[in-house]
TORDREN-705834 format. One line per 10 residues: number of its first residue (from 0); their letters; for each residue y, z, x negated of N, C-alpha, C. Coordinates in Angstrom, 3 decimals. Example, Ala and Ser with C-alpha at 12.3 -4.5 7.8 and 13.67 -1.06 7.14 Angstrom:
<atoms>
0	as	-5.690/7.800/-13.190/-4.500/7.800/-12.300/-3.300/7.800/-13.200; -2.250/7.080/-12.850/-1.060/7.140/-13.670/0.030/7.870/-12.900
</atoms>
This chain:
<atoms>
0	mtfqeffmev	-0.922/0.026/-0.842/0.003/0.007/0.037/1.270/0.006/-0.877; 2.219/-0.814/-0.564/3.318/-0.809/-1.236/4.379/0.209/-0.779; 5.314/0.430/-1.646/6.453/1.421/-1.092/7.074/0.941/0.256; 7.349/-0.201/0.372/8.136/-0.671/1.413/7.210/-0.535/2.775; 5.934/-0.702/2.728/4.796/-0.521/3.836/4.932/0.996/4.115; 4.879/1.851/3.065/4.803/3.229/3.256/6.094/3.685/3.928; 7.196/3.157/3.250/8.479/3.667/3.913/8.660/3.353/5.273; 8.208/2.123/5.719/8.535/1.826/7.198/7.432/2.587/8.004; 6.216/2.937/7.548/5.285/3.789/8.296/6.092/5.240/8.429; 6.457/5.803/7.346/7.117/7.110/7.527/8.488/6.978/8.560
10	ketlmgadih	9.244/6.021/8.237/10.541/5.941/9.092/9.895/5.794/10.607; 9.052/5.162/10.865/8.691/4.869/12.347/8.140/6.299/12.750; 7.465/6.826/12.020/6.933/8.330/12.462/8.112/9.404/12.524; 9.149/9.430/11.534/10.058/10.413/11.570/11.068/10.120/12.524; 11.369/8.838/12.999/12.325/8.589/13.982/11.801/9.050/15.452; 10.555/9.394/15.646/10.066/10.268/16.738/10.566/11.646/16.898; 11.205/12.189/15.742/11.583/13.721/15.907/12.653/13.903/16.673; 12.427/15.098/17.576/13.687/15.480/18.329/14.418/16.482/17.660; 15.722/15.967/17.338/16.569/16.780/16.592/17.845/17.189/17.252; 17.915/17.155/18.583/19.040/17.110/19.423/19.599/18.556/19.249
20	dvtehlayqf	18.723/19.520/18.968/19.025/21.015/18.666/19.679/21.215/17.154; 19.595/20.360/16.324/19.851/20.792/14.993/21.354/20.551/14.868; 21.990/21.562/14.628/23.437/21.812/14.433/24.062/21.758/13.227; 23.121/21.869/12.285/23.550/21.888/10.818/23.449/20.579/10.160; 24.002/20.176/9.063/23.747/18.947/8.421/22.538/19.212/7.404; 21.471/18.605/7.613/20.330/18.650/6.584/20.174/17.304/5.855; 19.981/17.331/4.534/19.996/16.069/3.787/18.513/16.107/2.573; 17.563/15.546/2.977/16.510/15.494/2.101/16.188/14.201/1.294; 15.619/14.281/0.045/15.439/13.078/-0.749/13.888/13.411/-1.140; 13.192/12.215/-0.972/11.869/12.272/-1.154/11.582/11.267/-2.348
30	nitgeaggif	10.936/12.021/-3.368/10.617/11.058/-4.750/8.992/10.965/-4.612; 8.424/9.843/-4.249/7.183/9.427/-4.010/6.604/9.100/-5.386; 5.469/9.824/-5.750/4.849/9.289/-7.073/3.358/8.626/-6.944; 3.125/7.799/-8.013/1.896/7.215/-7.907/1.868/5.950/-6.952; 0.713/5.674/-6.340/0.738/4.479/-5.609/1.708/4.548/-4.425; 2.404/3.485/-3.993/3.357/3.505/-2.947/4.644/4.246/-3.557; 4.816/4.343/-4.936/5.900/5.335/-5.354/7.313/4.644/-5.167; 8.367/5.555/-4.794/9.845/5.173/-4.572/10.494/6.265/-4.050; 11.717/6.080/-3.664/12.568/7.029/-3.278/13.143/6.709/-1.811; 13.345/7.615/-1.057/13.858/7.532/0.179/14.423/8.761/0.607
40	yveakdgvlh	15.424/8.973/1.774/16.028/9.959/2.079/16.174/10.322/3.702; 16.021/11.509/4.120/16.153/11.732/5.404/17.305/12.586/5.730; 18.118/12.392/6.490/19.397/13.217/6.821/19.568/13.344/8.471; 19.459/14.676/8.954/19.861/14.899/10.196/21.499/15.135/10.373; 22.207/14.750/10.942/23.631/14.719/10.995/24.062/14.505/12.514; 24.725/15.559/13.149/25.267/15.279/14.541/24.248/14.974/15.443; 23.005/15.373/15.463/22.036/15.229/16.125/21.291/13.811/16.164; 21.588/13.245/15.070/21.036/11.882/14.704/20.279/11.836/13.418; 19.004/11.204/13.316/18.316/11.299/12.327/18.323/9.860/11.513; 18.604/9.993/10.326/18.692/8.839/9.420/17.629/8.769/8.323
50	vepyeyydrd	16.887/7.694/8.232/15.823/7.666/7.203/15.967/6.230/6.752; 16.482/6.428/5.112/16.861/5.130/4.587/16.203/5.184/3.237; 15.824/3.926/2.416/15.220/3.898/1.108/16.032/3.851/0.126; 16.984/4.888/-0.052/17.836/4.924/-0.984/17.813/6.558/-1.543; 18.343/6.796/-2.879/18.770/7.984/-3.147/19.893/8.616/-2.804; 19.862/9.928/-2.342/20.931/10.639/-1.672/21.408/11.577/-2.562; 22.780/11.363/-3.046/23.256/12.424/-3.943/23.929/13.683/-3.497; 24.007/13.660/-2.299/24.761/14.933/-1.645/23.521/15.528/-0.826; 22.016/15.596/-1.466/21.106/16.163/-0.858/20.990/17.821/-0.968; 20.411/18.289/0.147/20.189/19.812/0.132/18.798/20.193/-0.564
60	aificsadtl	17.976/19.255/-0.799/16.505/19.488/-1.396/15.975/18.121/-1.662; 15.156/18.254/-2.914/14.363/17.190/-3.237/12.790/17.446/-3.132; 11.962/16.564/-2.344/10.648/16.854/-2.310/9.875/15.770/-3.113; 8.901/16.294/-3.973/8.463/15.165/-5.148/6.844/15.603/-4.636; 6.191/14.252/-4.286/4.820/14.383/-3.947/4.169/12.989/-3.970; 2.998/12.838/-3.815/2.346/11.478/-3.558/2.527/11.024/-2.095; 2.319/9.681/-1.903/2.254/9.292/-0.522/1.323/9.825/0.363; 0.105/10.052/-0.335/-1.001/10.771/0.515/-0.769/12.140/0.791; -0.005/12.916/0.104/0.228/14.233/0.463/1.471/14.199/1.498; 2.288/13.461/1.456/3.521/13.304/2.451/2.859/12.846/3.714
70	qkiatgkldp	1.940/11.955/3.832/1.241/11.707/5.113/0.414/12.754/5.730; -0.234/13.668/4.762/-0.859/14.593/5.400/-0.201/15.603/5.983; 1.071/15.962/5.298/2.160/17.029/5.754/2.651/16.369/7.134; 3.190/15.122/7.239/3.726/14.611/8.349/3.161/14.606/9.453; 1.679/14.351/9.365/0.493/14.493/10.474/0.008/15.966/10.744; 0.507/16.860/9.986/-0.147/18.296/10.372/-1.171/18.377/9.778; -1.850/17.539/9.027/-3.076/18.115/8.116/-3.021/19.024/6.971; -1.613/19.113/6.598/-1.193/19.873/5.424/-0.060/20.577/5.642; -0.340/21.927/5.475/0.873/22.754/5.697/1.891/22.553/4.435; 3.124/22.312/4.521/3.994/22.248/3.395/3.962/23.433/2.510
80	imavtmqklk	3.971/24.754/2.943/3.812/25.585/2.202/2.483/25.719/1.147; 1.629/25.509/2.058/0.059/25.311/1.184/0.235/24.129/0.269; 0.890/23.159/0.631/1.046/22.019/-0.359/1.745/22.389/-1.845; 2.711/23.327/-1.612/3.599/23.841/-2.783/2.520/24.708/-3.512; 1.794/25.521/-2.883/0.994/26.431/-3.506/-0.009/25.887/-4.167; -0.555/24.735/-3.593/-1.700/23.877/-4.023/-1.012/22.920/-5.366; 0.122/23.001/-5.665/0.969/22.265/-6.576/0.939/20.546/-6.002; 0.694/20.322/-4.772/0.790/18.903/-4.542/2.146/18.514/-4.171; 3.035/19.667/-3.828/4.430/19.330/-3.529/5.215/20.192/-4.413; 6.271/19.707/-4.957/7.292/20.226/-5.720/8.616/20.166/-4.900
90	vegnidkalk	9.344/21.188/-4.820/10.642/21.289/-4.178/11.731/21.797/-4.924; 12.776/21.043/-4.912/13.959/21.391/-5.831/15.314/21.588/-4.985; 16.013/22.537/-5.153/17.154/22.557/-4.344/17.323/23.887/-3.365; 17.871/23.607/-2.322/18.162/24.851/-1.338/16.795/24.971/-0.777; 16.044/26.030/-0.864/14.960/26.346/-0.368/14.871/26.713/1.163; 16.157/27.455/1.545/16.372/27.820/2.990/16.373/26.368/3.764; 17.014/25.528/3.397/17.128/24.203/4.047/15.969/23.489/3.861; 15.312/23.589/2.763/14.006/22.759/2.613/12.921/23.383/3.767; 12.985/24.577/4.104/12.055/25.148/4.843/12.089/24.539/6.423; 13.371/24.172/6.593/13.784/23.578/7.895/13.012/22.330/7.921
100	lkgllgslkg	12.644/21.487/7.228/11.979/20.262/7.257/10.563/20.496/8.176; 10.045/21.832/7.931/8.823/21.828/8.707/9.138/22.025/10.337; 10.337/22.447/10.786/10.934/22.296/12.041/10.939/21.063/12.493; 11.456/20.174/11.807/11.897/18.694/12.059/10.373/18.100/12.175; 9.370/17.987/11.451/7.961/17.709/11.482/7.447/18.238/12.871; 7.683/19.551/12.984/6.975/20.220/14.189/7.489/19.476/15.526; 8.564/18.841/15.530/9.103/18.284/16.740/8.283/17.035/16.996; 7.575/16.659/16.070/6.785/15.419/16.278/5.404/15.442/16.937; 5.057/16.899/17.148/3.721/17.075/17.679/3.597/16.366/19.157; 2.637/15.812/19.330/2.477/15.180/20.643/3.021/13.747/20.747
110	kkkk	3.620/13.395/19.650/4.413/12.127/19.666/3.871/11.188/18.583; 2.799/11.487/17.826/1.954/10.826/16.753/1.172/9.739/17.446; 1.195/8.771/16.922/0.376/7.548/17.270/-1.339/7.757/17.033; -1.583/8.520/15.920/-2.982/8.666/15.705/-3.352/10.201/15.930
</atoms>
């Protein structure tokens, strides 16, 4: 799988997140390693979610992991805290804001295709 294919899959999944009640600005950069490697960002701002294949310099946190690890986290097959503990996910930046990503992903429950 190429980065472009992976990114489009992730974007389609994340755009189903319900963030209408997110009142603060959250910006995350994802550095994907290995196969399908690349960089993209996710930003929640004014109740709108943006997912774009670029670096984001005004980010709250950076998540570094493989495409496989991110897919497992996004589909609920791997808890992000457990991924950090298992050293499959590295987090840099504001940990409090990084933890809020779990809530964004939680809003996807029941909306997944698979």
